[in-house]
N, C-alpha and C positions, 0 to 999 in steps of 0.2 A: 620908614626910610632910614637907611644907615647913614649916619653923619660922620662917623670916624671909625677907622680900623686901627686899633692899637696893637701893641706887641702880643697881647694875649686876650683881646676883647674886641667885640663889636659894640659900638655905641649907637643906640637908636633914639630917634626923637619921637615922642608921643604927644599929639595935640589933643587937648580936652575941650569939648564944647559943652558947656552947661551954664546954668544961671550963675551970675557973678557971686551971689551969696552962698552958693554951694561949692565953689571952686576948691577950697582947701580940703573940705571933707572928701570930695571926689578924688582929688589928687592923692591924699594919704591912703584912701581905700584902694585905689589902683596900685599904688606902690606896695602896700601890704599884701594884697591878694596876688599880685604878680610874683612876689617872693615866695609865697606859699605854694603857688602853682609850680614854680621852678623846683622847689624842694620836693614836692610830691612826685614829680617826674624824674627826680634824681639828677637834675641839671645843676651843676655847681658853677658859681661865678668865678672865672679864672683870676689869678693874680700872679704877677711876676715872682719868681723864686729862683734861688741859686743853691745848688747842693755843693758843699765843699767836702772833699774827701782828703784826709791827711794820712800819710804813711809814716 
């Protein structure tokens, strides 16, 4: 579910169901593996930027 549309991003909410004692390991593994998947597919996380040209 998209929870926010930013200037250069879409923010998604991901809910995790697991045993309470596994929560942080699952959370960090999902974050790390998600980033690796984005990198492998050539998907970059956007960020606001401004180019200034001076003459």
